[in-house]
C-alpha positions in Angstrom: 131.1 86.8 107.7 135.0 86.6 107.2 134.7 87.0 103.6 132.8 90.5 104.0 134.9 91.5 106.8 137.9 91.1 104.6 136.2 93.0 101.7 135.7 95.8 104.3 139.1 95.5 105.4 140.4 96.0 101.9 138.1 98.6 101.1 139.3 100.7 104.2 142.9 99.8 103.2 142.4 101.0 99.4 140.5 104.3 101.1 143.2 104.9 103.5 146.1 104.7 100.7 144.3 107.1 98.4 143.9 109.8 101.4 147.2 109.3 102.2 148.4 109.9 98.3 145.7 112.8 98.0 147.7 114.6 101.1 150.9 114.4 99.8 152.7 117.5 98.7 154.9 118.0 95.7 158.3 116.3 95.1 161.4 118.4 95.9 162.5 118.7 92.4 158.7 119.8 91.2 158.6 123.7 90.7 155.6 125.9 89.7 156.1 129.0 87.9 153.7 131.7 88.7 153.0 134.9 86.7 153.0 138.1 88.9 151.9 141.8 88.5 155.1 144.0 88.4 156.4 144.7 92.0 158.2 148.0 90.7 154.9 149.6 90.1 153.1 148.2 93.0 153.7 151.3 95.7 151.2 153.4 94.0 148.5 150.5 94.0 149.4 149.7 97.6 148.9 153.4 98.5 145.1 153.1 97.3 144.7 150.0 98.9 146.3 151.0 102.6 144.0 154.1 102.5 140.8 152.1 102.1 141.6 148.4 103.5 144.9 149.0 105.8 143.9 150.4 108.9 144.4 148.8 112.0 140.6 147.4 112.6 140.7 145.7 109.4 143.5 144.5 106.7 146.4 146.7 108.7 146.4 144.2 111.3 149.0 141.3 111.7 145.9 138.7 112.3 144.6 139.0 108.5 145.5 136.7 105.9 145.4 139.7 103.6 148.0 141.9 105.5 148.5 145.5 104.8 151.4 147.2 106.4 152.1 151.3 106.3 150.8 154.4 108.0 147.4 153.6 108.4 147.9 150.2 110.0 150.7 147.9 111.5 154.2 149.3 111.0 156.9 146.8 109.8 159.3 148.6 112.1 158.2 148.7 116.0 160.0 152.2 115.8 157.4 153.7 113.4 154.3 155.0 115.0 150.7 154.5 113.1 149.5 157.6 111.3 152.7 159.1 110.8 155.6 158.7 108.7 155.2 157.5 104.7 154.8 153.7 104.1 158.1 152.7 104.0 160.1 150.4 101.3 160.0 147.5 103.5 156.2 148.0 104.3 155.3 147.9 100.5 157.5 145.0 99.9 155.6 143.1 102.5 152.0 144.6 101.2 153.3 142.7 97.7 154.2 139.4 99.3 150.7 139.5 100.9 148.8 140.4 98.0 150.2 138.2 95.7 150.2 135.3 98.2 146.3 135.8 99.0 145.6 133.4 95.9 148.7 133.0 93.7 147.4 130.6 91.2 144.2 132.4 90.3 146.4 135.7 90.0 148.8 134.4 88.1 146.1 133.0 85.7 144.8 136.6 85.1 148.1 138.4 85.1 148.8 135.5 82.2 145.6 136.5 80.3 145.8 140.4 81.0 143.1 140.7 83.3 140.7 138.3 82.0 138.5 137.1 84.6 139.6 140.0 87.0 136.0 140.1 88.4 136.2 136.9 90.3 139.3 137.9 91.9 139.3 137.9 95.7 140.5 141.1 96.3 137.8 142.4 93.9 135.1 140.5 94.8 135.5 141.5 98.6 136.6 145.2 97.7 133.4 145.6 95.7 131.0 143.5 98.2 130.3 141.1 95.7 131.2 138.8 98.3 130.3 139.2 101.4 132.9 141.2 103.4 133.2 142.4 106.7 134.7 146.1 105.7 131.7 146.5 103.4 132.3 147.9 99.7 135.8 149.7 99.5 135.8 150.2 95.9 133.3 150.0 93.2 133.7 148.7 89.8 134.8 151.6 87.4 135.8 153.9 90.2 139.5 155.0 90.9 140.4 152.3 93.2 139.0 149.5 91.1 140.7 150.9 87.8 144.2 151.4 89.9 143.8 148.0 91.3 142.8 146.2 87.9 145.0 148.1 85.4 147.9 147.1 87.7 147.3 143.1 87.7 146.4 143.5 84.0 150.1 144.8 83.2 149.5 148.6 82.3 148.9 150.5 85.4 146.9 153.5 85.3 148.9 155.9 87.5 146.2 158.6 87.3 144.0 156.2 88.7 146.2 155.1 91.6 147.2 159.0 92.3 143.2 159.6 92.8 142.5 156.5 94.6 145.0 157.3 97.5 143.9 161.0 97.8 140.7 160.3 99.5 139.9 161.4 103.0 141.9 159.0 105.4 140.4 156.8 107.7 138.2 158.4 110.2 137.0 161.0 107.8 134.3 160.5 105.3 136.0 159.4 102.2 134.1 156.7 101.8 
């Protein structure tokens, strides 16, 4: 009986040690380098996403993990009013950080391979509704929004696609 109890305690101690070690974070000196799409060319991509995804009832809310600031959603500056004024430089910067922070390791791998595997990236799978998305389908494979986003992530932004994608009827219309 004592032997069985000791074995049980030994196993429990080993399991606890493994769990604690598995939950520890990186060492303070450890760094990770991520490859990200170009921030300087992000504003037209942000414009294309904002009109589709950045309304107050969707990603234009502070309560979303992918948060979009701008004209159709929450504003970075409390003095700015939703529905008026252009998206600000600060809002573009916040949108960029939100976008790259959504799944940074996955995005980095796609950027490093110039777009390979992009069809599995969460913004693509949710946006095309290939993965369940409360907001439904916000882009289709091959349309201007899809081309704008995928070209930017791949490193060769298609500005014409981004311009076309942001020119749809704003929320409240029937542009979707």
